[in-house]
C-alpha atoms as one frame of an Amber mdcrd trajectory, in Angstrom:
protein
 -79.727 -21.701  33.318 -77.937 -18.749  31.759 -80.958 -16.480  32.295 -81.073
 -17.431  35.934 -77.366 -16.665  36.195 -77.986 -13.203  34.637 -80.751 -12.535
  37.138 -78.719 -13.562  40.152 -75.249 -12.403  39.350 -76.025  -9.410  37.221
 -79.272  -7.970  38.560 -79.524  -9.235  42.192 -75.835  -9.189  43.198 -74.799
  -6.442  40.849 -71.595  -8.292  39.747 -69.769  -7.027  36.714 -70.679  -9.921
  34.371 -71.251 -10.149  30.630 -74.973 -10.439  29.750 -76.067 -10.924  26.241
 -79.671 -11.585  25.283 -80.611 -11.739  28.936 -78.112 -14.577  29.483 -74.894
 -14.584  31.545 -71.996 -16.619  30.095 -68.250 -16.489  30.540 -65.012 -18.014
  29.219 -65.356 -21.018  31.554 -68.625 -22.047  29.907 -66.592 -22.817  26.714
 -64.376 -25.320  28.564 -67.029 -28.202  28.525 -68.142 -27.976  32.155 -70.660
 -30.282  33.917 -73.820 -28.427  34.927 -76.002 -29.558  37.792 -79.468 -28.188
  37.389 -82.479 -28.171  39.745 -85.723 -28.151  37.664 -88.969 -27.268  39.468
 -92.356 -28.896  38.897 -93.064 -26.375  36.060 -89.875 -27.217  34.199 -88.138
 -23.948  35.267 -84.534 -23.893  36.285 -84.730 -23.305  40.014 -80.925 -23.580
  40.574 -77.702 -24.344  38.818 -73.956 -24.868  39.412 -71.042 -25.291  37.154
 -68.383 -27.889  37.660 -64.930 -27.856  36.121 -61.771 -29.963  36.620 -59.545
 -28.038  39.037 -56.406 -29.105  37.065 -57.452 -26.843  34.135 -58.333 -23.105
  33.920 -60.632 -22.290  36.847 -62.176 -19.148  38.287 -60.087 -19.529  41.488
 -56.822 -19.693  39.618 -57.498 -17.306  36.706 -60.094 -14.836  38.062 -59.470
 -14.853  41.897 -55.789 -15.810  42.376 -55.628 -13.353  45.269 -57.685 -15.875
  47.273 -54.829 -18.463  47.022 -51.768 -18.401  48.995 -48.978 -17.298  46.779
 -51.503 -16.894  43.909 -51.558 -20.613  43.100 -52.543 -24.045  44.351 -51.465
 -27.546  43.460 -54.569 -29.750  42.973 -54.846 -33.542  42.891 -56.368 -35.219
  39.850 -60.150 -35.574  40.202 -60.638 -32.340  42.184 -63.421 -30.124  40.829
 -64.239 -26.474  41.133 -67.822 -25.488  41.474 -68.799 -21.949  40.317 -71.760
 -20.003  39.357 -73.821 -21.658  42.041 -77.162 -19.962  42.184 -80.861 -20.424
  43.193 -83.949 -18.661  42.070 -84.783 -17.481  45.626 -88.117 -15.947  44.315
 -89.614 -19.342  43.909 -91.991 -20.003  46.773 -91.999 -23.805  46.349 -89.224
 -25.527  48.328 -88.882 -22.865  50.973 -90.397 -24.722  53.801 -89.491 -23.764
  57.451 -85.739 -23.830  56.891 -83.492 -21.044  56.007 -82.034 -22.788  52.887
 -84.184 -23.146  49.830 -84.692 -26.824  49.142 -83.079 -26.308  45.634 -79.694
 -25.490  47.361 -79.803 -28.677  49.332 -80.909 -30.691  46.202 -78.031 -29.256
  44.253 -75.472 -29.955  46.925 -76.741 -33.532  46.841 -76.449 -33.565  42.977
 -72.859 -32.479  43.165 -71.953 -35.236  45.540 -73.971 -37.802  43.503 -72.217
 -36.725  40.267 -68.862 -36.776  41.948 -69.419 -40.308  43.413 -70.730 -41.589
  40.099 -67.744 -40.101  38.194 -65.210 -41.906  40.477
C-alpha cells in the first residue's frame, strides 16, 4: 500500500511527499487509521484509501485549511475523512469498457460497506 502511494503521489503526480525505502507515509498514518485495500488476483495492492475520524487531526483541517471556509469546519461525530485514495492505473485487469478502473468502484463500495458496518 505504501509503495503504491509512493508511485502515485510521488512519481506519477509529483507531489512533495516523504518517501523512504520506496514507501510513502505521513503523520496521519500514525493516528490509527482504517485502510481500505483493493487486492488483485495476484495479491498485489491495486488500490488503497485511508479513513480517519474527522473529529481529530485530518488532512483537510491540518494540511489544507485554505479549502475550508474560515479555515475550519465543525464536524458531527461519526464523520470520516478519506485521504490518500489511489489506484494502480497501470493494471490492465479491471479496466473494462468504462472510464473508471474497477478498483476505484470497488474501493468506493468498500468505504460504504465499512461505514455501514461501523454504525
